[in-house]
Each structure stands twice: as structure tokens, then as C-alpha cells.
MARLO-990701 format. One record per residue (C-alpha): residue in one letter; x, y, z. Coordinates in pm, 1 decimal. Example, Ala and Ser with C-alpha at 12.3 -4.5 7.8 and 13.67 -1.06 7.14 Angstrom:
a,1230.0,-450.0,780.0
s,1367.0,-106.0,714.0
% end
This chain:
m,-3155.5,8774.5,5969.1
r,-3376.4,8948.5,6211.5
l,-3361.1,9275.3,6011.9
i,-3439.0,9084.8,5696.1
n,-3756.0,8931.2,5844.9
l,-3874.0,9258.6,5983.8
v,-3831.6,9427.0,5650.7
t,-4009.2,9139.8,5463.6
a,-4297.2,9149.5,5697.4
s,-4319.6,9525.2,5670.4
a,-4329.0,9493.2,5297.1
l,-4610.2,9242.2,5320.0
a,-4808.2,9497.9,5543.5
l,-4758.4,9773.5,5294.2
a,-4869.9,9557.2,4994.1
a,-5186.5,9474.8,5189.9
a,-5257.7,9831.6,5298.5
s,-5207.5,9978.9,4954.7
m,-5475.4,9755.4,4789.8
p,-5840.7,9881.8,4781.2
a,-6079.0,9662.6,4988.7
s,-6288.1,9542.6,4689.3
a,-5967.9,9401.2,4505.2
k,-5935.6,9032.7,4504.4
t,-5563.6,9031.8,4571.0
f,-5424.2,8690.1,4679.6
k,-5117.4,8713.6,4893.9
w,-4920.5,8395.1,4948.6
a,-4565.8,8309.9,5082.1
n,-4311.8,8034.0,5076.4
d,-3986.8,7978.8,5241.5
g,-3800.6,7955.3,4906.1
d,-3828.5,8167.0,4585.1
v,-3900.0,8058.1,4242.9
s,-3555.2,8009.0,4091.3
s,-3624.9,8136.6,3747.0
m,-3901.8,8261.1,3534.6
d,-3783.5,8023.4,3250.8
p,-4027.7,7701.8,3259.9
f,-3731.4,7470.3,3151.1
a,-3465.8,7618.4,3400.4
r,-3510.7,7358.3,3662.5
n,-3712.2,7035.6,3686.7
e,-3839.3,7115.3,4038.9
t,-4211.1,7107.1,4139.7
f,-4215.3,7453.2,4283.3
l,-4083.7,7630.1,3975.2
l,-4281.8,7403.3,3744.0
t,-4605.2,7470.0,3938.0
f,-4534.7,7846.5,3965.0
m,-4462.9,7889.9,3595.2
s,-4759.6,7677.1,3489.6
n,-4975.4,7981.7,3567.0
i,-4804.4,8164.8,3286.3
y,-4684.7,7902.1,3045.6
e,-4925.5,7630.2,2947.7
p,-4853.6,7279.8,2828.4
l,-5010.9,7097.0,2531.4
v,-5191.0,6877.9,2779.3
r,-5251.6,6954.2,3159.1
r,-5364.6,6801.6,3470.2
d,-5717.2,6852.0,3608.1
r,-5831.6,6898.1,3962.5
n,-5782.4,6519.9,4026.3
l,-5441.1,6497.7,3820.7
k,-5601.5,6344.6,3522.1
l,-5490.0,6455.0,3169.6
e,-5708.4,6688.2,2991.8
p,-5673.7,6909.5,2677.2
a,-5476.2,7239.0,2713.4
l,-5314.0,7399.5,2415.2
a,-5372.0,7055.1,2215.3
v,-5740.9,6957.6,2174.4
k,-5663.4,6610.8,2050.8
w,-5354.1,6383.5,2074.0
g,-5264.1,6035.8,2034.7
q,-5022.8,5783.6,1875.7
a,-5049.2,5784.6,1501.1
s,-4827.0,5491.9,1486.8
p,-4628.2,5302.2,1769.1
t,-4342.9,5549.8,1730.8
v,-4523.1,5874.6,1633.6
w,-4736.3,6102.5,1850.2
r,-4964.4,6364.1,1687.5
f,-5093.3,6680.5,1882.3
d,-5370.9,6884.4,1716.6
l,-5331.7,7240.9,1866.7
r,-5623.3,7455.9,1977.1
p,-5715.1,7718.9,1745.5
g,-5745.1,8091.8,1841.6
v,-5499.6,8074.0,2121.2
k,-5302.8,8384.5,2170.4
f,-4994.6,8477.6,2381.4
s,-5062.4,8766.6,2629.4
d,-4888.6,8998.6,2389.4
g,-5166.1,8917.3,2123.4
s,-4955.2,8713.8,1901.1
p,-5108.3,8372.7,1782.0
f,-4991.1,8028.5,1922.8
t,-4903.1,7802.1,1638.2
a,-4714.0,7484.7,1549.5
d,-4391.5,7673.1,1510.2
d,-4415.3,7797.0,1880.2
a,-4481.0,7426.1,1994.1
v,-4195.2,7286.2,1802.5
f,-3970.6,7559.6,1920.4
s,-4069.7,7503.9,2289.3
l,-4020.8,7134.4,2278.5
t,-3690.4,7172.1,2097.4
r,-3578.3,7436.7,2354.2
a,-3687.8,7211.6,2642.4
n,-3441.5,6941.1,2503.0
s,-3160.7,7185.6,2437.0
q,-2844.2,7307.0,2627.5
g,-2935.1,7484.7,2950.6
s,-3270.0,7322.7,3000.1
n,-3320.3,7094.1,3305.4
m,-3606.7,6895.2,3134.6
t,-3398.4,6706.7,2886.7
g,-3478.2,6371.5,3082.0
y,-3835.9,6377.2,2940.2
f,-3692.7,6350.1,2579.5
v,-3489.9,6031.9,2614.4
s,-3714.1,5839.7,2362.5
v,-3750.7,6129.4,2124.0
k,-3596.9,6102.9,1791.2
e,-3758.9,6405.3,1618.4
i,-4004.4,6688.8,1676.5
r,-4167.8,6836.9,1354.7
k,-4435.9,7053.6,1233.3
a,-4729.6,6875.1,1063.9
g,-4946.8,7181.2,972.6
d,-5015.3,7525.0,1106.3
l,-5190.1,7369.4,1419.8
a,-5034.7,7011.2,1431.0
v,-4712.8,6874.9,1560.3
e,-4582.6,6517.3,1542.3
v,-4311.7,6374.7,1772.9
e,-4125.6,6070.3,1644.9
t,-3976.0,5841.0,1907.9
k,-3689.5,5588.1,1877.7
y,-3911.3,5319.6,2028.7
p,-4263.6,5310.1,2149.5
d,-4318.4,5539.1,2444.8
p,-4675.2,5504.6,2589.4
l,-4586.4,5774.2,2851.8
l,-4479.7,6063.2,2629.7
d,-4813.6,6270.5,2653.9
q,-4778.1,6255.5,3039.0
k,-4411.1,6365.5,3018.5
f,-4514.4,6665.0,2795.3
a,-4775.9,6788.0,3062.0
a,-4477.4,6923.3,3250.5
l,-4363.0,7148.2,2959.1
g,-4491.8,7496.4,2895.9
m,-4515.4,7650.0,2550.2
m,-4324.5,7966.9,2483.5
s,-4345.2,8217.7,2199.6
k,-4062.4,8165.0,1944.5
a,-4082.5,8527.2,1827.8
w,-4042.2,8664.6,2190.9
a,-3760.1,8430.5,2274.2
e,-3576.2,8517.2,1953.4
k,-3647.8,8885.1,2003.4
n,-3500.1,8881.7,2355.7
n,-3203.3,8646.0,2275.0
a,-3359.7,8370.4,2492.0
q,-3341.0,8071.8,2236.7
q,-3201.2,7864.4,2499.1
s,-3249.0,7831.0,2873.4
a,-2991.4,7989.4,3083.8
d,-2803.8,7708.7,3278.5
l,-2874.7,7757.9,3641.6
t,-2622.3,7494.9,3732.6
k,-2377.5,7761.5,3619.8
m,-2578.5,8048.5,3771.6
q,-2618.0,8193.8,3434.6
e,-2911.8,8428.3,3338.0
n,-3091.4,8567.8,3023.3
f,-3409.4,8759.9,2942.8
a,-3625.4,8464.9,3030.4
t,-3476.1,8430.1,3385.0
r,-3656.5,8738.9,3501.1
n,-3931.7,8794.8,3229.6
a,-4212.0,8571.6,3097.1
m,-4484.0,8570.2,2845.8
g,-4704.7,8283.6,2769.1
t,-5070.7,8177.4,2705.1
g,-5189.7,8100.0,3044.1
p,-5437.7,8235.0,3291.8
f,-5194.8,8478.7,3439.2
v,-4914.3,8726.7,3329.1
l,-4610.1,8844.1,3506.7
s,-4646.9,9199.9,3627.5
g,-4345.5,9223.8,3858.3
r,-4038.9,9034.2,3956.9
e,-3799.8,9106.0,4247.0
p,-3591.7,8784.9,4307.4
d,-3601.3,8655.7,4649.9
v,-3847.1,8922.7,4748.9
r,-4175.6,8933.3,4555.8
t,-4319.5,8818.3,4239.3
t,-4662.2,8960.5,4111.1
l,-4912.8,8815.6,3865.2
k,-5224.1,8958.7,3705.0
p,-5502.0,8785.2,3514.3
n,-5450.5,8735.1,3145.1
a,-5760.5,8904.8,2989.4
g,-5718.3,8714.5,2670.0
w,-5685.7,8378.8,2815.9
w,-5857.0,8113.8,2603.4
d,-6021.6,7925.3,2880.8
k,-6285.9,8031.4,3109.8
p,-6153.5,8144.2,3455.6
e,-6256.0,7963.0,3763.3
h,-6080.7,8213.5,4001.4
n,-6189.5,8556.2,4097.3
l,-5838.9,8708.1,4138.7
t,-5752.3,9045.6,4025.0
e,-5392.8,9026.8,4142.5
v,-5150.8,8761.7,4291.0
i,-4859.8,8863.8,4514.1
f,-4604.1,8588.6,4596.3
s,-4343.8,8680.1,4869.6
r,-4047.0,8476.6,4984.2
v,-4052.9,8467.0,5371.8
a,-3766.6,8240.0,5471.7
n,-3817.4,8244.6,5844.0
d,-4084.0,8002.7,5980.2
a,-4213.2,8215.5,6251.1
t,-4240.2,8548.5,6042.8
r,-4424.3,8341.0,5779.9
v,-4672.9,8199.4,6022.9
a,-4710.3,8537.4,6195.8
a,-4791.6,8698.4,5870.6
l,-5064.0,8443.9,5804.0
l,-5219.1,8485.8,6148.5
s,-5216.4,8857.6,6134.6
g,-5400.9,8849.2,5795.8
e,-5091.2,9019.6,5610.1
i,-5107.3,8708.3,5380.9
d,-5361.5,8479.4,5268.0
m,-5184.3,8150.9,5237.8
i,-4845.7,7980.8,5322.9
y,-4734.1,7696.6,5080.4
t,-4475.0,7549.3,5329.6
v,-4608.2,7498.2,5677.5
p,-4359.9,7429.8,5961.6
p,-4470.0,7112.8,6125.8
q,-4427.9,7252.7,6481.3
d,-4698.2,7528.9,6382.4
t,-4958.3,7306.6,6226.3
e,-5187.4,7244.6,6523.8
r,-5163.8,7608.7,6610.2
l,-5298.3,7703.1,6267.4
k,-5566.3,7443.7,6281.5
n,-5690.4,7579.8,6593.6
a,-5671.2,7942.4,6508.9
a,-6011.1,8132.3,6446.6
t,-5896.7,8301.6,6132.3
t,-5704.8,8012.6,5948.4
k,-5752.0,7656.8,5825.5
v,-5499.5,7378.7,5720.8
l,-5525.4,7142.4,5421.9
e,-5318.9,6824.2,5456.7
g,-5262.1,6493.1,5307.9
p,-5003.0,6255.5,5174.1
e,-4777.7,6403.8,4910.9
t,-4640.6,6185.3,4617.1
r,-4280.3,6296.9,4709.9
v,-4020.4,6072.0,4867.8
v,-3727.6,6242.4,5042.3
y,-3412.0,6035.0,5033.4
l,-3019.7,6029.6,5089.1
g,-2776.6,5937.6,4824.3
f,-2418.7,5857.9,4794.3
d,-2144.8,5921.7,4536.5
h,-2103.4,5580.9,4384.2
l,-1900.8,5693.3,4083.0
r,-1564.4,5843.7,4191.9
p,-1260.6,5650.8,4292.0
e,-1205.2,5887.5,4575.5
l,-1484.9,6115.2,4748.8
l,-1461.2,6493.0,4698.1
h,-1528.3,6556.9,5059.6
s,-1388.0,6302.5,5290.8
n,-1077.1,6219.8,5497.0
v,-1059.1,5869.4,5315.9
k,-788.2,5885.8,5054.9
g,-729.0,5665.0,4760.6
k,-1055.6,5492.0,4762.1
n,-1452.8,5558.9,4791.6
p,-1621.2,5405.2,5088.8
f,-1959.7,5411.2,4914.2
k,-1863.5,5178.5,4648.2
d,-1879.3,4908.5,4921.5
k,-2249.1,4778.8,4987.2
r,-2163.5,4711.1,5345.7
v,-2087.9,5094.0,5399.6
r,-2398.8,5193.7,5238.7
e,-2602.3,4940.8,5446.4
a,-2422.2,5067.4,5773.9
f,-2543.6,5435.2,5684.3
y,-2904.6,5299.6,5613.8
r,-2940.8,5097.5,5940.4
a,-2790.2,5379.6,6158.4
i,-3075.9,5621.3,6059.5
d,-3374.9,5607.2,6287.1
v,-3647.2,5706.2,6055.6
e,-3918.4,5674.6,6313.9
s,-3727.2,5926.8,6545.3
i,-3729.3,6171.0,6245.0
r,-4103.2,6100.0,6193.9
t,-4186.5,6178.6,6536.2
k,-3953.4,6439.6,6658.8
v,-3839.1,6638.8,6339.7
m,-4161.2,6595.0,6132.8
r,-4404.0,6588.7,6417.2
g,-4577.8,6300.9,6253.5
q,-4614.8,6466.6,5910.5
a,-4421.7,6188.9,5720.8
t,-4449.5,5823.1,5660.1
p,-4132.6,5624.9,5638.7
v,-4064.6,5438.6,5316.1
a,-3821.3,5181.7,5184.9
l,-3885.5,5256.8,4818.7
m,-3803.0,5533.5,4589.2
v,-4175.8,5583.6,4525.9
a,-4455.5,5646.8,4759.6
p,-4813.9,5505.2,4765.6
g,-5038.1,5654.1,4502.1
i,-4782.4,5608.8,4218.9
n,-4839.8,5342.9,3958.6
g,-4579.1,5071.8,4029.3
y,-4577.2,5116.7,4399.0
a,-4545.4,4761.8,4571.9
k,-4659.5,4759.9,4932.7
e,-4514.5,4435.2,4998.0
l,-4172.0,4550.8,4921.6
d,-4200.4,4876.3,5114.4
v,-4033.2,4725.6,5420.9
r,-3723.2,4906.0,5569.2
p,-3421.2,4710.3,5708.6
k,-3423.6,4722.0,6090.2
y,-3261.7,5024.3,6272.6
d,-2954.5,4871.2,6423.9
p,-2661.1,5081.1,6492.7
a,-2467.9,4777.9,6648.6
l,-2486.8,4616.1,6308.3
s,-2384.3,4931.6,6130.7
r,-2068.0,4954.4,6327.1
k,-1998.7,4582.5,6262.7
l,-2044.3,4631.7,5886.7
l,-1818.8,4940.2,5887.8
a,-1542.0,4733.0,6064.1
e,-1585.3,4461.0,5799.1
a,-1536.4,4696.1,5534.7
g,-1217.7,4836.2,5678.0
y,-1353.7,5141.3,5878.6
p,-1361.2,5018.3,6238.9
e,-1303.4,5389.3,6356.4
g,-1549.3,5528.1,6098.7
f,-1452.5,5830.8,5887.3
e,-1534.1,6184.5,5787.4
v,-1752.1,6303.3,5496.4
q,-1944.4,6614.9,5401.0
m,-2313.8,6609.6,5376.7
d,-2495.4,6855.7,5129.2
c,-2856.5,6952.8,5209.2
p,-3104.0,7238.7,5111.5
n,-3240.9,7456.1,5385.9
d,-3542.0,7588.9,5188.3
r,-3669.7,7309.0,4966.1
y,-3834.8,7036.1,5159.7
v,-4020.1,7031.8,5481.8
n,-3776.5,7069.6,5777.4
d,-3505.5,6976.0,5538.7
e,-3199.8,7107.7,5730.6
k,-3339.8,6983.9,6056.1
i,-3368.5,6626.4,5896.7
c,-3002.4,6651.7,5793.8
q,-2896.3,6769.8,6142.6
a,-3064.0,6464.0,6285.7
v,-2891.2,6218.2,6036.1
v,-2554.2,6387.6,6126.3
a,-2614.0,6309.3,6508.7
m,-2750.2,5952.2,6415.4
l,-2440.5,5884.4,6201.2
a,-2204.8,6003.6,6492.4
r,-2309.5,5702.1,6698.7
i,-2135.8,5478.4,6448.3
n,-1834.7,5696.2,6438.8
i,-1928.2,5861.2,6107.7
r,-1825.4,6230.9,6145.8
v,-2046.7,6435.4,5912.5
f,-1985.6,6803.1,5822.7
l,-2318.2,6944.9,5713.2
l,-2325.1,7214.1,5445.9
a,-2681.7,7348.8,5413.2
q,-2775.1,7614.6,5152.8
t,-3059.4,7769.7,4982.4
r,-3210.8,7575.0,4703.8
t,-3050.1,7803.6,4434.0
r,-2698.4,7743.2,4547.0
y,-2760.6,7395.2,4654.6
f,-2898.1,7258.6,4328.4
a,-2638.9,7456.2,4121.4
q,-2369.8,7262.9,4314.5
i,-2498.4,6910.8,4303.7
l,-2689.0,6910.9,3993.0
g,-2428.3,7083.5,3785.9
p,-2210.5,6889.9,3529.4
a,-1959.0,6803.6,3791.7
y,-2228.9,6649.2,4043.7
n,-2018.0,6813.3,4324.7
t,-2118.4,6604.2,4630.2
s,-2021.8,6296.2,4835.2
f,-2338.6,6248.7,5040.6
f,-2666.1,6447.3,4979.5
m,-3037.5,6488.1,5032.9
l,-3296.7,6511.0,4766.5
g,-3668.8,6454.6,4721.7
w,-3853.1,6337.3,4424.9
s,-4214.6,6321.8,4302.7
p,-4273.5,6160.0,3963.7
a,-4531.6,6445.5,3882.4
a,-4493.2,6424.9,3515.2
t,-4620.3,6068.6,3468.3
y,-4710.4,5953.0,3815.1
d,-4555.5,5620.6,3718.3
t,-4252.7,5436.1,3877.1
h,-4061.7,5436.2,3554.5
n,-4003.4,5822.8,3608.3
p,-3781.7,5774.5,3896.0
f,-3629.5,5457.9,3754.7
e,-3519.8,5658.0,3445.3
q,-3439.7,5979.3,3621.3
l,-3285.6,5882.8,3950.1
i,-3163.8,5524.7,3919.1
q,-3053.3,5433.4,3573.7
s,-2701.0,5503.5,3475.0
r,-2587.0,5808.3,3318.4
p,-2482.9,5947.4,3052.5
e,-2466.4,5716.4,2753.5
r,-2816.9,5670.9,2683.9
g,-2947.4,6012.4,2805.2
k,-3082.9,5860.5,3125.2
g,-3022.1,5914.8,3489.2
l,-3018.6,6308.3,3449.9
f,-3069.3,6331.9,3837.3
n,-2866.7,6019.4,3935.0
v,-2656.2,6260.1,4123.7
g,-2433.3,5990.0,4272.6
g,-2374.6,5789.0,3957.9
y,-2523.9,5474.4,4084.5
s,-2487.4,5200.9,3828.1
n,-2652.8,4860.1,3798.4
k,-2659.9,4693.6,3445.9
a,-2924.0,4445.1,3554.9
f,-3140.6,4756.7,3671.7
d,-3079.9,4945.9,3352.4
a,-3181.9,4655.9,3136.5
l,-3492.2,4597.8,3332.0
a,-3606.2,4972.9,3324.3
d,-3547.9,4986.4,2965.2
k,-3797.2,4708.4,2918.2
i,-4034.2,4845.3,3164.2
e,-4046.8,5163.0,2942.1
v,-4195.4,4988.1,2648.8
e,-4396.6,4700.1,2794.8
t,-4760.6,4746.9,2753.8
d,-4887.3,4422.1,2911.5
k,-4975.7,4535.6,3268.2
a,-4908.4,4191.1,3445.7
k,-4550.8,4172.1,3265.9
r,-4482.6,4526.2,3345.9
d,-4583.8,4499.9,3720.6
a,-4356.0,4196.2,3763.2
m,-4071.1,4385.3,3618.7
i,-4125.2,4675.6,3827.8
k,-4127.6,4469.7,4135.4
e,-3793.2,4310.9,4038.6
a,-3650.4,4648.2,3971.1
h,-3751.4,4772.5,4304.2
r,-3568.5,4470.4,4464.4
l,-3245.2,4533.7,4278.9
y,-3193.9,4879.2,4398.4
r,-3348.5,4825.9,4741.2
d,-3138.9,4522.7,4820.5
d,-2811.2,4700.3,4695.5
f,-2875.1,4997.5,4929.4
a,-2842.4,5228.5,4626.6
y,-3014.9,5497.1,4817.9
i,-3169.5,5560.3,5170.9
p,-3532.5,5652.0,5117.4
l,-3654.1,5837.5,5431.3
h,-4010.8,5916.9,5405.5
q,-4309.1,6022.9,5218.7
q,-4349.2,6379.2,5299.9
a,-4698.0,6510.5,5410.0
l,-4847.3,6785.5,5206.2
v,-4974.8,7070.7,5438.9
w,-5091.6,7420.2,5341.9
a,-5239.8,7679.3,5562.5
m,-5472.3,7982.6,5464.6
k,-5726.6,8214.3,5575.3
r,-6062.4,8067.9,5615.7
n,-6204.2,8278.6,5323.4
v,-5961.8,8118.7,5073.6
d,-6099.5,7832.3,4854.5
l,-5836.3,7638.9,4652.8
v,-5733.1,7302.1,4527.3
q,-5460.7,7087.1,4684.3
p,-5320.6,6830.0,4443.7
a,-5129.8,6530.4,4567.3
d,-4824.1,6635.9,4387.4
n,-4784.6,6976.2,4575.4
s,-4861.9,7161.9,4252.1
f,-5065.4,7484.8,4307.4
p,-5281.7,7582.0,4011.7
l,-5390.5,7954.6,4086.5
r,-5672.5,7916.5,3828.8
f,-5874.7,7735.0,4104.2
v,-5828.5,7994.8,4381.0
n,-6117.9,8191.9,4500.5
l,-6141.1,8454.1,4794.7
k,-6486.2,8466.8,4954.2
% end
């Protein structure tokens, strides 16, 4: 590990030294890499935000996360079940070919096809069709008032480029597959891909033919994966890089007080949570045979009450987290403050509940966790392991890089018994997004794509379906509160905290930090 870190640091220094002093080269780093250059390969914030600099959606988010025109200049519901998008004329891909309705139809269809991780945004969609050279219609099975917001997460690809390079479908990352679009990219966005070394470096250059007016002054962008926290921070302090996207909580104050760096921070829209396998009759990774302990609500409650989130907040996260009881955080439409109250931390009650459920001596289970996806993710999992040991739950922790981790737990088999995930409803900023993606039952209606543990509650499913189409705000808000109560009181998940959003950079860097942790390079300027 030390050798790898030294090599990475040397590479960063060499890249910095090789650039002329006048060049506006922006060098930034993260602990994890972009999993793929395919915009539909994974429904993950870091991949989506990185690729949005190359592939643009029909409608995009502005500095304040409000929808604004992008590759569509006008859009709306032609009828309750038909959305129409009028496309921007004169837009060209970076190879000079025109962007047309054929590309938009191809891209939306590809995003909803085998290999894509974005199919959850198409649950309501019945048909995608061309309505002219610069117009697309999307017919839905029922009224879907949030469709345009969902489509803000979907970048448009060139049909001709994908067909030429045999990339008509996304390579399935859950099966560790690759195709041409995994390592190459060609879009309409403000930047073009100029170099790709997976897990090392990815280089972008401005798109000279971009249809919009640049608000940045960059001539090159170099992104590096620097997995080690200390190496990443040292590279920023020494000036080898300009910005780090994931700031270790233990280094935040140091970077705030340094003469050459500054820190931007605020609440993120993401909730980090723990989940159970509710579905299998016997857990994959446990010493309990012939039954699944997590099917018993008392066991789930015992786990919940054994986890001291305040200790995680203060000791692991260094104050950079806000404990939550809901699967959405403040700032998301449908958040209910009065319901955001966690059950009391009570290990004694946890042991009592386990005994009542038939596990007076506890049991063993494997916990799956990423080690480069969320802030201090592995350290949080280690703390959970220690806390559960106090109630005689012996947890074996398997922590992996995000690429391997997501391939394991998000694959068709959902290969996990107990796991950590984080979720930000960045597509719609509405509570229905996590309801549909995380809590509704899979798979008969195409819902619950990220319901990894297979939690199923028929009353919740029916309510979430009604919320999806309800346009009366008062009625919708009342149904949302009832839905929150259903999963909360059932201990379906263990929400931990709203993750703080912390970036660090050199003092000459000017950028925008949206609350969803997206990073639009089109707003970056070096002074």
C-alpha cells in the first residue's frame, strides 16, 4: 500500500511539473475512481456527476439545483400521460455529428435496457418515440409528474458512435463486464475525454464545439484516484493537486487552518443506512441455519437499538453527520421533521428482544461494506461491529472497493445478508424516489431496483403507488407521512445519519458545491 501511495504521489507531482505555468489545469482527487465511462453503468452520484461533464441530459440542474434547459429547450406534458421534449437545434457531439431525436430515443431506450443501472427511472414509461427530427415524446402508463426530473440524470449518447463501437447496451458492472463505452466516451458536454487509466487517472479537455457559453477557465482537467487519506491531504497541502472531493473528517480543521487551502462544507442530501436480507428463508452468511433471523421484527429492532449513532457522529465522523430516523434527510421534498425521531439507544433492551426472538446467545452474520464510497464508511462499519458485539452479535466485516462491493450486493443475486448503503434522491429531490427505489418490493412491477434486502410491505407498496400520481399537495404529504411511519415502525432499515458534504481546495479555486454532492466542472475557475 505504501509503495502504491508513493507512486501515486509521484505521478501527481510529475503531472504538475509537466504543465506550463500559464495553463489552467485543474487537478483533483478522490479516494475512489469512476467505475465506468458509461453514463448508465451505475446509478451512483460520483459516476453520474463525473460523466455529466461529458454526456448531457435533456434537462439539467443549475447552480441551485433547479431544472433548466439543456439539450431540450422546451418540455412539458402534452397530456396527462405524454411528455414532449423539443430538442435544441444546432447541437453537435464532440466528433462534429449532429444531435437529433434519433440519438435521444436511442439514449433513453439504452438507459432502460439490459446492462443499465438506470432502469428504475423508467417504471412509469410505456413508450419512447420520435416526434420529429428535434422532438421526442415519452408516453407513460399513468400520469408521472416527476418524469422530467428523473430524466435530468440521463446523459445523451450518439447512436451512431455506440453502434459503430458495438456499445448499443451498457456493460453490466454487476457481472464485471466491459465494452467500448466502459473506457471511452463521446458526448455533447462541456468537456471531452482525453485519457483514461482506470484506478489511476482520467483526463478531460474542454469541448471547443460546446453549444453553451463556458463559465469555467480550464484548459485541462486531471482527476486522480488517491485512496490513502493522508496521501490525498498531503498532495493538496503541497500544491500537487487543487482539490479533494472526499475530505477525511480528522483532517478538516487542519485544512481549514492551513494558509494555502480552504474548506467548503454543508449538509448533503444523502442518508447513510444499514440494511438486512429480508427475503431469503436462510441467510447466505450466518451460522443460523434453516431460518432467517431478520424476518423477525424483534431482531431488526434489537440491531437498531444496539447502534449508538451519537458515538458514530462524534468519534467516527468528528461531528460531520446528523443522526436521522428516516430514509430521507432535511431538504428533500416530503421530509417530515416530526417523524425524524430515533428509538432510544438501549443495548439491554436489544438483548431482551433477541432472547424473545429465540437468540439468547446471539448469532453470527457477515456485514458487507464499501471502503471508498462514503465518508469513513469502513470505520463506521467497524464501529457497528463493536457495538453489536455488546449484544452477542458476532459480525464478520467484509469491506471492499466500491467496484467489487456494488458488483456483489447489487447484482442479480443481491449477495448479502447485512450491508451498508447511502442514498441521495438526486434525480428528483423528492421522497418518492427512495420509496420507489429502496423500499417498494421488487421485482414484479419494476420497482425496488435498489431494495437490496428484498423488504416487502404490501401496505407501503400500495401507498407509494398512490403517492407517485397524486397531485394534491395536502393529500400527498399526508400519504408520505404515513409511508414514513410504516417502514420506520417496522424497522425495515437502520438509517444512521445525514452525511456532511465537505470539499477542500486551494485558495485560488472558485467552484460551486451543490447539496447533492454533484461536481459540475463547468463552474470551476482558477484565479
